[in-house]
N, C-alpha and C positions, 0 to 999 in steps of 0.2 A: 369684455366687448371689444371688437375691433375699433381702434381709435379713429378710423376713417368713417365710422358710422355715426350719424346723428339720429337720436331718438327723442321724440316728444310725446309725453303722456299727459292726459288730463282725466280727472275723475268727476267731471260734471260741473256745470254752472248751476248754482242753486242757492240754498241757504244751509250751509254746513255748520254743524255744532262746533263752537269754539272749544268745548271740552274734549273733542276728538282731534284737535288740530295736530298734535304731535303724532298721533296714529296715522292721520291722512298723509302727512309729510314723509313719515317712515315708509308707508306703502309705496309712494311715488319713488322714493330713493331705491327701494328694492327692485322696482321695475327697471330703473335706469342703470343701476350700478352692479347689482349682484347677478342679474340674469345675463346669460351670454348670447341668447337668441331672441328673436322677435317673438317666437311662439311661447317661450318661457315668460316673457313680459306679459303677454296676453293672459296666460294662465294665472300669474300672480295677481293681476288686477281683477280678473273675473271670479277667482275663487274666494276673494276677500269678502267678508260680510259687511265691510265698510262701504262697498260700492253697490249701486243699483243695477246690477246685472248678475246673472248666474245665481249662486247662493246668496241669499239675503236680499233678493230683488223685492220691489214693491208687489203687493198682492192685488189682483184685480177684484172686481165687484163680488165675485163668488169665492174669493179666498185662494185663488190659484196663481201660479207664476206663468207668465207668457212673455218671453224675451224676443226682441228683434235684433238682428245683426246684419252687417254688410261689410264688404271689403273691396279694395282696389289694389291691384298690383301692376306696376308699369315698368317695363325694362328699358334699357338705354337705346334700343332700336325703335322705340315708340309702341311696342306691343303692349296691349292692355287686357287684363283679365279682371272681371268683377262679378259679383253676385250678392244676393241677399236672401236671408231666411226670416220668416216670421213665425210666431206661435211656438217658439223654442221652449221646451219644458224640461231640458236637461242642462247640466252644468256646462260652463265654458262656452257660451253661445258664439262668441267670435271665432274661437278655434273650431268649433263644430261646423260653422258655416264654411270656413276655408277647407276643411276636410271633405265636406259634402261636395263642394264644387271641384275638388281634386278628382273625386270619383266621377262626377258629371263630365268633366273635361276628358277623362279617359274613355268614358262611355261614348262620347260624341267626337272622338278624335278622327274617326273615319266619316264618311258621308252620312252614315246613319239614315239611309233611305230618304235623304233630302229634308229631314226634320231639323228645325232650328233648335239650337241649344238653349235651354231656359236660363234666364238671368234673375228671376224672382221665384222663390218657392215657399210653400207653407210646410213647415217641418213635420207637422202631424200627418200630412198627406204624402210625404216622401216614402218611397218603397223601402222595405227593411234593409236591403243591401246597401243603401246609402247612409244608413245610420250606424252609430256606435251603440254599445249597450248603455242602458239607462244607469246613471251613477248616483241614484238616490234623490231624496227630497231636496228642493232648492229653498224651502221655507225655513228661514232662520227664526229662532225664538223672538228676536227683536221685531222682525216683520210681522210675525203672528200676533205679538203683543199690541203693536200699533193697529193692526186690523181689528182685533177684538175690542179695543178701546173705542174706536171711531165708527165701527160698522153700523151701529144703531142711530147715529146722529150725523152721518156724513152729509145728509141733504138739508141740514139746517146750519145756522151761523155758528153754533157752538162747536162744530166738528172741524177745527182747523189743525192742519198738520204743521208743527213748528219747524221740523227739519226736513228739507227737501233736497235730495241729490238726484242728478239726472244722468244722461248719456255719458259713457266713457269713450275715449278714443286714443289711438296710438298711431303715430307716423314714424316710419323708419326709412332713412335715406342712406344708401351707400353709393359706391362708384358706379354700380350697374343697375340698381333696382330701387324703386320707391314702393313701399307697402303702407297701406292705411287700413285700419280696422276700427269699427265702432260697434257697440252693443248697448242694450238698455232693457231694463224691466218695465219701462214706462212709468206712468203715474199710478199712485195708489188709487184703488177703486175705479180703474178704467173699465169700460165695457169689455167683456170677453170678445176677442176677435179684433180689437182695435190695433191698428198698425201705426207705430211711431216713426219718427224721423230716422231712427237708426236702421230701419228696414227698407229705406228707399234711397237708392244712389242719387246723389245730387242734393240731398237735404242735409243729413248729418255729416257727410263727407263728400269730397270731390277733388279732382286734380286735373290740371291741364297744362300744356306747354305753349308759350307764346314767344316766338323769336328767341328760342333757346333759353327761355326763362321758365322754369317749372314752378307752378303755384299750386300748393295743396292747402286744403281747408278742412277744419273740423268744427262742427257747431253743436251746441247743447242748449237746453232750455225748454221753452214751451213747444212741444213737438208739432202741434197743429199749425202754429204760426211759421215754424221753420219749413214745414212741408208746403204750406201755401206760398211762401216766398221762394221755394226751391233754393234755399239760402246759400248753401255751400257752392252750388253751381253758379249762382248769380255773382257771388263774391270773387271766385277764381277767374271769372271771365270779365270782370270790370276793375279789379284792383290796379292793373297796370295803366289805367287812365289817370292815376294820381300824378300830379305835378309836384315833385319833391322840392322845387324851388319856392313853391307857394305854401305848401302845407305838409305835415307829416302823414305817414301812412295811417296812423291811428285815427286821426281826425277824419281822414278821407273815408275809412271803413265805417266809422260811426255814421257819417253823413249818408253813405250808401245804404246802410241798414234802415235808417230812419226814413229816408226818402222812398225807398222801395217798400217799406212797411206801410206807408201811408196809402198805398194803392189797394190795401186789403183791409177787411174788417177783422181786427185782432180778436182772437179767442181768449187771450189772457186779460184779466182785470185785476186791479188792486183792491185794497180794503175799502176805498172810496167809490168803488164800482166804476173806475175810470179805465179806459182801454190803454194797455201798455204793451211795450215790446220787451219780452222777458227772455233774453238770449245771452249766451257767451260764445265767443268765436276765437279760434286760433288760425292764423294764416302763416304759412311757411313759404318764403320766396327764395328760390335757389337759382342764382345766375350761374349757369354751367360754364360759361367761357371765363368769367372773372373769378369764379369760386366765392363770390360774395353771397352770404346767406343771412336772411333776416327772419325773425319771428315777431309777428304782430299779434297782440291780443286785445280784446275789449269785452266788456260784459255790462249788462244792466241788472243782473241778479245780485243779491246781497254778497255772494262770494263766488270765487272761481279758483280751484286748486289745479296746478299743473306743474310740470317740470321738464327739463331737457338736458341733454348732454352737449358739451362744447369744449373747445381747447383741449384736445387729446383726452377725452373721457372725463372731464370735469362735470360735475352734476350741479344743476341749479334747480331749486324747488321754490315755487312762487305761491304764496297765499295772498291772493288779491281780494280786497273787500271794498265795497262802496264806503265812502266817508260818511254818507248819510243814508243808511239802509231804509229809512222811511220813504226815500225817493226811488226805490228800486222800480225798474221798468220805465222810468221817466228820464233818468240820466244814465250816462255811461262813464266808466273809467277805462283807461287804455294804457298800454305800454308797448315798448319795442326793444328788441335785443338783436345785436349782431352776433351770429354764431360762428 
């Protein structure tokens, strides 16, 4: 990997099995260290059965895989390309989304009779010339096993899923371009046709530039709440209000999420039937003039796994957990790194 490139990868805010901790961290390291391109990193993380996207995704109510994905690419001249796909039933949904929009961009590079280029598409409705060949089933034995165990009791209190992993995301920043991709299989037993936060720009990912400071965000957790809050968009447009002389970025971000979340009726509840905010967030702040770079994270989920490159391709992998997981959704933990 070019040492001028910073790459940040997360595999979801959720409730990750401690028994798989070594495997999770190894997966993140492979995305950051062994892959030489952004696209290879996406493939590594989406092809793994450890993540809830592509192969091994959660199954919907009728036992099928439906993934959502979106991407943003920003060049140093301020040019922005973005797009999202929903209902993806082939592997590598993030890569597929970028490839589909490469073809769409080529199709609409001329006036195209005054028609506007689409920014949101349903994969099943895309014409065949936009698609690659189907690469086989996305249903892993583990996902099928969970589905079979819980399908007959999902609507009563005895059907609780103990391990929950959510949306994945990758940011890559070099001297000329910022790329962000997210994808997810959504929640187990979701209604067919449900669109999660990974399929809506501004929810799971967003980026903006304010006074030559580029702010990028990735969110994971309860998709309906993230969508309602338009969370990534809200955070990138408000984080620079933080007064560093009075408080740190982490506390400020938590306050933003909690205050903004109070304006909505949360869809997420805990075991005591209390309304909670169940999210994980990564913000990357890039001061282009001074070359100062910061990563801020916080989460109210029991766990959040992510990693990043820094200091000439050094790799850092973070396994963050709440000190008291009984309070998930009610309290946050946070941290900050200079990259």
